[in-house]
C-alpha positions in Angstrom: -6.2 -7.4 13.4 -3.0 -7.8 11.1 0.3 -6.5 12.2 3.0 -5.7 9.9 6.4 -7.5 10.4 9.4 -5.3 11.3 11.3 -6.7 8.3 11.7 -5.7 5.6 12.1 -2.1 6.7 9.2 -0.3 5.1 10.3 3.2 3.2 8.2 5.6 1.4 8.2 5.0 -2.4 8.2 8.9 -2.8 10.8 10.2 -0.3 12.6 7.0 0.7 12.0 8.0 4.3 11.3 5.3 6.8 7.8 4.4 7.5 6.6 3.3 11.0 3.5 1.3 11.6 0.9 3.1 13.8 -2.8 2.6 14.7 -5.4 5.4 14.5 -9.1 5.7 14.4 -9.2 4.4 10.7 -7.1 1.4 11.6 -3.2 0.6 10.9 -1.3 3.1 8.7 2.3 3.5 7.8 3.5 7.1 8.5 6.8 8.9 7.6 8.5 11.7 9.6 7.3 14.1 6.9 3.6 13.2 7.5 3.0 10.8 4.6 0.4 8.2 5.5 -0.3 4.9 3.8 -3.2 2.6 4.9 -2.8 -0.9 5.7 -5.8 -3.2 4.4 -5.8 -6.7 5.6 -2.2 -6.6 6.5 -1.0 -5.0 3.0 0.4 -1.7 2.8 -1.4 0.3 0.0 0.8 2.7 -1.8 -1.5 3.7 -4.5 -4.9 4.9 -4.2 -7.9 2.3 -4.5 -9.1 4.0 -7.7 -5.8 3.9 -9.5 -5.3 0.2 -8.6 -8.7 -0.8 -9.9 -8.6 1.2 -13.0 -5.2 -0.3 -13.9 -6.4 -3.8 -13.1 -9.5 -3.5 -15.3 -7.3 -1.9 -18.1 -5.0 -5.0 -18.0 -7.7 -7.5 -17.5 -9.4 -6.2 -20.7 -6.1 -5.7 -22.8 -4.5 -9.0 -21.8 -7.5 -11.4 -21.4 -6.0 -13.9 -23.8 -2.6 -14.0 -22.0 -2.1 -17.0 -19.9 0.6 -17.7 -17.3 
């Protein structure tokens, strides 16, 4: 199991409230005092839904396929 480091201090991207790492039946999550919940997948907090991430990645992959870094 991965554990999030205490630094940097995690805050909600929407409300700027502090986030605390907790473990529930689904695994590790970041929670805010107002009830926001963000899953932690393999040690990385996920602040966007999986669908939004994969759609944007696919769009960029197809649009910028000739761009090289």
